[in-house]
C-alpha positions as CSV (number, residue, x, y, z in Angstrom):
1,M,-0.1,0.1,0.0
2,R,2.6,2.5,0.9
3,K,4.7,1.7,-2.3
4,S,1.4,2.3,-4.5
5,F,0.7,5.4,-2.4
6,L,4.0,6.8,-3.2
7,A,3.9,5.8,-6.9
8,L,0.5,7.8,-7.1
9,L,2.1,10.7,-5.3
10,C,5.1,10.8,-7.8
11,M,2.6,10.6,-10.6
12,Y,0.5,13.5,-9.4
13,G,3.7,15.6,-8.6
14,L,4.8,15.1,-12.3
15,L,1.3,15.9,-13.7
16,F,1.3,19.0,-11.2
17,A,4.8,20.1,-12.3
18,G,3.7,19.5,-16.2
19,L,0.7,21.7,-15.8
20,F,2.6,24.3,-13.9
21,H,5.2,24.6,-16.7
22,W,3.0,24.8,-19.7
23,H,0.6,27.0,-18.0
24,L,2.8,29.3,-16.4
25,I,6.3,29.0,-17.6
26,A,6.2,28.0,-21.1
27,D,6.0,30.5,-23.9
28,L,3.4,28.4,-25.9
29,Q,2.5,31.4,-28.2
30,N,5.9,31.4,-29.7
31,H,6.9,27.8,-29.3
32,P,8.2,26.1,-32.6
33,A,5.7,23.4,-32.3
34,N,2.6,25.7,-32.0
35,P,0.8,26.1,-35.5
36,R,-0.1,29.6,-34.6
37,Y,3.4,30.6,-34.3
38,Y,3.9,30.0,-38.2
39,Y,0.5,31.6,-38.9
40,M,1.9,35.1,-37.9
41,F,4.6,34.9,-40.8
42,S,1.7,34.3,-43.3
43,R,0.4,37.8,-42.5
44,D,1.7,41.3,-43.5
45,R,3.0,43.1,-40.3
46,G,3.0,46.9,-39.6
47,R,5.9,49.2,-40.9
48,I,8.4,50.9,-38.7
49,Y,9.5,54.4,-39.6
50,D,12.2,57.0,-38.5
51,R,11.3,60.5,-37.4
52,N,11.2,61.8,-40.9
53,G,9.0,59.2,-42.3
54,L,11.5,56.9,-43.9
55,I,10.9,53.1,-43.8
56,L,13.1,51.3,-41.3
57,A,11.4,48.0,-41.3
58,T,8.8,46.5,-43.7
59,S,7.2,43.0,-44.7
60,T,7.7,41.7,-48.3
61,P,5.6,38.8,-49.5
62,L,7.1,35.7,-50.8
63,E,6.2,32.5,-52.5
64,G,4.2,30.1,-50.5
65,G,2.2,32.7,-48.8
66,V,4.7,34.0,-46.4
67,Y,6.2,37.2,-45.6
68,Q,10.0,38.2,-45.0
69,R,11.0,41.3,-42.8
70,S,13.4,43.7,-44.4
71,Y,15.4,46.4,-42.6
72,A,16.9,49.6,-43.9
73,T,20.3,49.2,-42.5
74,P,22.2,46.4,-40.4
75,S,23.1,48.5,-37.4
76,L,19.2,48.6,-36.8
77,S,19.5,45.0,-35.5
78,H,20.3,46.1,-31.9
79,V,17.4,48.7,-31.8
80,L,14.4,47.3,-33.9
81,G,15.7,43.7,-33.6
82,Y,14.6,41.1,-36.0
83,F,11.5,39.0,-36.9
84,H,12.4,35.7,-38.3
85,Q,10.6,32.5,-38.8
86,R,13.5,30.5,-37.6
87,Y,15.3,32.9,-35.2
88,G,12.4,34.5,-33.3
89,M,12.2,38.2,-32.6
90,T,14.0,40.6,-30.6
91,G,14.3,44.3,-29.9
92,L,11.1,46.7,-30.7
93,E,9.9,43.7,-32.9
94,R,9.2,41.8,-29.9
95,L,8.3,44.6,-27.6
96,Y,5.7,45.9,-30.0
97,H,4.8,42.4,-31.5
98,E,1.1,42.6,-30.7
99,D,0.8,46.1,-32.3
100,L,2.9,45.1,-35.3
101,S,1.1,41.9,-35.8
102,M,-2.1,43.7,-36.1
103,G,-0.7,46.0,-38.9
104,R,-0.3,49.1,-36.7
105,T,2.5,51.4,-37.6
106,L,5.6,52.3,-35.4
107,L,7.1,55.8,-35.4
108,T,10.3,56.3,-34.0
109,S,12.7,59.1,-32.8
110,L,15.6,57.5,-34.7
111,D,17.0,59.6,-37.9
112,W,18.0,57.1,-40.5
113,N,20.6,59.2,-41.9
114,L,22.2,59.9,-38.5
115,Q,22.1,56.2,-37.7
116,Q,23.8,55.3,-41.2
117,T,26.5,58.0,-40.2
118,A,27.2,56.4,-36.7
119,E,27.5,53.0,-38.4
120,E,29.9,54.2,-40.8
121,L,32.1,56.0,-38.1
122,L,32.2,52.8,-36.2
123,Q,32.9,50.6,-39.1
124,G,35.7,47.9,-38.3
125,L,35.5,48.8,-34.7
126,N,34.0,47.3,-31.6
127,G,32.0,49.8,-29.6
128,A,28.6,51.7,-29.3
129,V,27.4,55.3,-30.2
130,L,24.4,57.0,-29.1
131,A,22.8,60.4,-29.8
132,I,20.1,62.0,-27.9
133,R,17.9,65.3,-28.2
134,P,18.8,66.8,-24.9
135,S,15.4,68.8,-24.3
136,T,13.3,65.6,-25.0
137,G,15.0,62.5,-24.6
138,E,14.5,61.2,-28.0
139,V,17.1,58.8,-29.2
140,L,18.2,59.9,-32.4
141,A,20.9,57.2,-33.1
142,L,21.8,53.9,-31.4
143,V,24.5,51.6,-33.1
144,S,26.5,48.6,-31.5
145,S,29.3,47.3,-33.4
146,P,29.5,44.8,-34.9
147,S,26.0,44.3,-35.5
148,L,23.9,41.4,-37.3
149,D,22.2,42.0,-40.8
150,G,18.4,41.4,-40.2
151,N,18.2,40.8,-44.1
152,A,20.7,38.0,-44.2
153,L,20.2,35.9,-40.8
154,D,19.8,32.7,-42.7
155,A,23.0,33.2,-44.8
156,N,25.2,34.4,-41.9
157,W,23.8,32.8,-38.8
158,S,26.5,30.2,-38.2
159,D,29.1,33.0,-38.9
160,Y,27.5,35.2,-36.1
161,L,27.7,32.3,-33.6
162,D,31.2,31.8,-34.4
163,D,32.2,35.5,-34.4
164,L,34.4,36.2,-31.2
165,R,33.5,39.7,-31.3
166,S,29.9,38.9,-30.0
167,P,27.9,40.6,-32.6
168,F,24.6,39.3,-30.6
169,L,25.7,41.8,-27.8
170,N,24.4,45.1,-27.7
171,R,27.2,47.0,-26.4
172,A,25.2,50.3,-26.0
173,T,22.8,48.6,-23.4
174,H,24.7,45.5,-22.1
175,G,28.3,46.4,-22.4
176,L,30.0,47.2,-19.1
177,Y,33.0,49.4,-19.0
178,P,35.0,51.3,-16.5
179,P,34.2,55.1,-17.5
180,G,37.5,56.6,-17.0
181,S,37.7,60.3,-17.2
182,I,34.1,60.9,-18.5
183,V,33.0,60.5,-15.0
184,K,34.8,63.6,-14.1
185,P,32.0,66.2,-15.1
186,I,29.7,64.3,-12.5
187,I,32.4,65.0,-9.8
188,Y,32.7,68.7,-10.9
189,G,29.0,69.1,-10.7
190,A,28.6,67.6,-7.2
191,A,31.6,69.3,-5.7
192,L,30.6,72.5,-7.3
193,E,26.8,72.1,-6.3
194,K,27.8,71.3,-2.5
195,G,29.8,74.4,-2.3
196,N,33.0,72.2,-1.6
197,V,34.9,74.2,-4.0
198,D,35.2,77.8,-5.8
199,R,35.1,77.3,-9.6
200,F,37.8,79.8,-9.9
201,S,40.3,78.9,-7.1
202,L,43.6,77.5,-8.1
203,W,44.8,74.1,-7.5
204,L,48.5,73.1,-7.7
205,D,48.8,70.1,-9.9
206,E,52.3,68.7,-9.7
207,G,51.6,65.5,-11.7
208,S,50.9,63.0,-9.0
209,L,49.2,62.5,-5.7
210,A,50.5,60.3,-3.0
211,L,47.7,58.5,-1.0
212,Q,48.5,55.6,1.5
213,N,51.7,54.7,0.1
214,R,50.1,54.5,-3.3
215,T,50.1,57.3,-6.1
216,I,47.5,58.9,-8.5
217,R,49.2,60.0,-11.5
218,N,48.1,62.3,-14.6
219,S,48.3,60.7,-18.0
220,G,52.1,60.6,-18.9
221,G,52.8,62.2,-15.5
222,K,52.3,65.6,-16.8
223,A,52.3,68.4,-14.3
224,H,49.8,71.3,-15.1
225,G,50.8,73.7,-12.2
226,N,48.3,76.0,-10.8
227,I,44.9,75.6,-12.7
228,D,41.4,76.3,-11.8
229,L,38.5,73.8,-11.7
230,D,37.6,74.3,-15.5
231,Q,41.1,74.0,-16.7
232,A,41.3,70.8,-14.4
233,L,38.2,69.2,-16.4
234,A,39.6,70.5,-19.7
235,L,43.1,69.1,-19.1
236,S,41.7,66.0,-17.4
237,S,43.6,66.4,-14.2
238,N,43.7,63.2,-12.2
239,V,45.4,64.9,-9.3
240,V,42.7,67.6,-9.0
241,F,39.6,65.1,-9.6
242,A,41.1,62.6,-6.9
243,Q,41.1,65.4,-4.4
244,L,37.5,66.5,-5.4
245,A,36.3,62.9,-5.0
246,L,37.9,62.7,-1.4
247,S,36.3,66.1,-0.5
248,L,32.8,64.4,-1.2
249,G,33.3,61.5,1.1
250,E,30.8,58.9,1.1
251,G,28.3,61.1,-0.5
252,L,30.3,60.5,-3.9
253,L,28.5,57.3,-4.4
254,Q,25.2,59.0,-4.0
255,D,26.1,61.7,-6.5
256,L,27.0,58.9,-9.1
257,K,23.7,57.2,-8.3
258,A,21.8,60.6,-8.8
259,F,23.1,60.5,-12.4
260,G,21.7,57.1,-12.9
261,L,25.0,55.0,-12.4
262,G,24.5,51.5,-10.8
263,Q,20.8,51.2,-11.9
264,E,19.0,50.3,-15.0
265,V,17.8,53.2,-17.3
266,D,14.0,53.7,-17.7
267,F,14.0,52.7,-21.4
268,E,12.3,50.5,-23.9
269,L,15.3,48.3,-24.5
270,S,16.5,46.1,-21.5
271,N,19.8,47.1,-20.2
272,L,22.2,46.6,-17.3
273,K,22.6,48.6,-14.2
274,G,26.5,48.6,-13.9
275,T,28.2,48.6,-10.6
276,V,28.6,51.5,-8.0
277,P,30.5,50.2,-5.0
278,A,28.4,49.8,-1.9
279,K,31.1,51.8,0.0
280,I,34.3,53.4,-0.4
281,A,36.9,51.1,1.3
282,S,39.8,53.6,1.5
283,A,41.0,57.1,0.4
284,Y,42.9,55.6,-2.5
285,D,39.7,53.7,-3.6
286,G,37.5,57.0,-3.4
287,A,40.3,58.7,-5.6
288,Q,40.3,55.8,-8.1
289,I,36.4,56.3,-8.4
290,G,36.9,60.0,-8.8
291,I,38.7,59.3,-12.1
292,G,36.5,56.7,-13.3
293,Q,38.6,53.6,-12.4
294,G,38.3,50.9,-9.5
295,E,35.1,49.0,-9.1
296,L,33.0,51.5,-11.1
297,L,31.3,50.1,-14.3
298,V,28.8,51.7,-16.6
299,T,26.9,51.3,-19.9
300,P,27.3,53.6,-23.0
301,L,23.4,54.3,-22.5
302,Q,23.9,55.5,-18.9
303,M,26.8,57.8,-20.1
304,A,24.7,59.0,-23.0
305,V,22.0,60.1,-20.4
306,V,24.6,61.7,-18.3
307,A,25.8,63.9,-21.4
308,Q,21.9,64.6,-22.1
309,T,21.3,66.0,-18.6
310,I,24.4,68.1,-18.6
311,A,23.4,69.6,-21.9
312,N,19.6,70.1,-20.7
313,D,20.8,72.4,-18.0
314,G,20.8,69.7,-15.4
315,V,17.4,68.2,-16.1
316,M,17.3,64.5,-16.9
317,M,14.9,63.3,-19.3
318,R,13.6,59.7,-19.8
319,P,15.4,58.5,-23.1
320,F,12.9,56.8,-25.5
321,L,12.8,55.4,-29.0
322,V,9.1,54.9,-30.0
323,T,7.3,58.4,-30.6
324,E,4.0,57.1,-31.6
325,V,1.9,53.9,-32.4
326,R,-1.0,54.1,-34.9
327,G,-3.4,52.2,-37.1
328,G,-6.0,49.7,-36.8
329,L,-9.0,50.0,-34.4
330,K,-7.1,51.2,-31.4
331,M,-6.5,54.7,-30.4
332,R,-3.0,56.4,-31.2
333,Q,-0.4,56.0,-28.6
334,I,1.8,58.9,-28.3
335,T,5.0,59.1,-26.1
336,R,5.3,62.6,-24.5
337,P,8.7,63.6,-23.1
338,R,9.1,63.0,-19.5
339,A,11.6,64.6,-17.0
340,I,12.9,62.5,-14.4
341,G,14.1,65.3,-12.2
342,E,16.8,68.1,-11.9
343,I,20.0,66.5,-11.2
344,L,22.2,69.6,-11.2
345,P,21.1,73.4,-10.4
346,P,21.0,75.3,-13.8
347,A,24.0,77.4,-13.0
348,V,26.1,74.5,-12.0
349,A,25.2,73.0,-15.3
350,H,25.9,76.0,-17.3
351,A,29.4,76.2,-15.6
352,L,29.9,72.6,-16.5
353,Q,29.0,73.2,-20.0
354,E,31.4,76.0,-20.3
355,A,34.2,73.8,-18.7
356,M,33.3,71.2,-21.4
357,A,33.5,73.8,-24.1
358,L,36.9,74.7,-22.8
359,A,38.0,71.0,-23.2
360,A,36.8,71.1,-26.8
361,R,38.6,74.2,-27.6
362,Q,41.9,73.9,-25.7
363,G,41.8,70.6,-23.7
364,T,41.6,66.7,-24.5
365,A,38.6,67.0,-26.3
366,Q,40.1,68.9,-29.3
367,T,39.6,67.6,-32.8
368,D,40.2,68.7,-36.3
369,L,36.4,70.2,-36.0
370,S,37.2,72.4,-33.0
371,S,37.9,75.4,-35.1
372,S,34.8,75.1,-37.0
373,L,32.3,73.2,-34.8
374,D,30.8,74.8,-31.5
375,Y,30.7,72.1,-29.3
376,G,31.5,70.9,-25.6
377,G,33.1,67.4,-24.8
378,K,35.0,65.2,-22.3
379,T,37.1,62.4,-23.2
380,G,38.0,59.2,-21.1
381,T,40.7,56.6,-21.5
382,A,39.6,53.5,-19.3
383,E,42.6,51.9,-18.3
384,M,42.7,48.1,-18.4
385,S,45.0,45.6,-16.7
386,Q,45.5,43.7,-19.9
387,G,45.3,44.7,-23.6
388,Q,44.4,48.3,-24.9
389,D,42.4,50.7,-23.1
390,H,38.9,51.8,-23.7
391,A,38.2,55.0,-25.5
392,W,35.3,57.1,-24.4
393,F,33.9,60.5,-25.4
394,L,30.7,62.4,-24.1
395,G,29.6,65.6,-25.9
396,F,26.8,68.0,-27.1
397,A,26.5,70.9,-29.5
398,P,26.2,73.7,-29.8
399,S,28.1,74.7,-26.6
400,T,25.1,77.0,-25.5
401,N,21.5,75.9,-26.0
402,P,22.7,72.2,-27.1
403,Q,20.4,70.4,-29.5
404,V,22.2,67.0,-29.5
405,A,24.3,65.0,-26.9
406,V,26.3,62.0,-27.7
407,A,28.2,59.1,-26.0
408,V,30.9,57.1,-27.9
409,L,32.5,54.1,-26.5
410,V,35.5,52.2,-28.6
411,E,36.5,48.9,-27.1
412,R,40.1,48.6,-26.9
413,G,40.4,51.8,-28.7
414,G,43.2,53.2,-26.8
415,S,43.3,57.2,-26.1
416,G,39.6,58.7,-25.9
417,S,41.2,62.0,-27.4
418,A,42.8,60.3,-30.4
419,V,39.9,57.8,-31.1
420,A,36.6,58.4,-29.5
421,A,36.7,62.3,-29.8
422,P,36.9,62.6,-33.6
423,I,34.0,60.0,-33.8
424,G,31.9,62.2,-31.4
425,A,32.5,65.4,-33.1
426,K,31.7,64.1,-36.4
427,L,28.7,62.7,-35.3
428,L,27.5,66.1,-33.6
429,A,28.4,67.9,-36.8
430,A,26.2,65.4,-38.7
431,A,23.3,66.1,-36.1
432,L,23.3,69.7,-36.4
433,R,23.2,69.4,-40.2
434,M,20.3,67.2,-39.9
435,D,18.6,69.9,-37.9
436,E,19.3,72.6,-40.3
């Protein structure tokens, strides 16, 4: 009797587990064995447009009564995703699948020409580029390189799987990197807001700073002499910013979090939160965080939001991609710009904009376009224990009343000034031409 009871109990347990799996866990709608899964490929699907009405994604009828999705350019695979009978769906295609399957239209904030420009600027490099409208949070371009070609998944899928560069990884949202010196604008703003420093007081930079038997050094050990806070940002003085970070104490971590570091960005596409340490273990560790090294890890998306906030006079806007969903029997869904909050007082944000404009004219963010393009910027070279460093650039243009903000990351690119800044400046110039 006991054995029979245990056998029946096990059978009921398996039955219950099976019911639990198929009713609550398994994705039956998209399961390959579900005939309805294939039915959705036999219907036309809604189009996706850029901000100017250019088609980014559409469906083309093929023989056999099926439709194939076509995309305007390969770099869109990390934004729109793909919709494929064998490989499923990702990105906005998946997020808005119900609307698109009903034939509804998606209007996005993306600018196809700027997206293509960003794609070309990253050609042959591993990295990510984002461009955002500061006053609204509209994402104008989002590129992760290398990317997939949504028009040739069947032909290239095995190559993508074998590619050591990880083309499936969206580096803009899921790449985690030490920020290097692009964290310094946050330190500048926090120290100025709290009244820890006077913007025009002088600091003595002798090229190095000794802390607990260890040393913080400027790039190349260069000594900048007596410099004010704006010059310290423009010249990217590790000596000055290590001391600024120490003046903030444990509040430094909260200042980083106020700019969205260490937490996911409220955004249509999933993204990683990165790392902000739980505490500052020592003075040296605090100084390391102040120059963007140590345990600090960020995504390019987070740093694009930082650039947007500075450019928008200290007000952080929620970034978004989809501006409107229309068509069918449903009402139009319109996305309105939404402010997350004032992160910096306007006066502090304006001072920071001026310091970054100085960096673009005379400091580390200078490029060949500095004489013809009015922009502000900050570069970063995130030091790695092995291999080349990561190259960063944050910027906005024009330097007053900015209309676009960008973030650029080049994996293992080396110097931010030499590699990332020229890409960022060219993207800013292209964005301003787009506005004109």
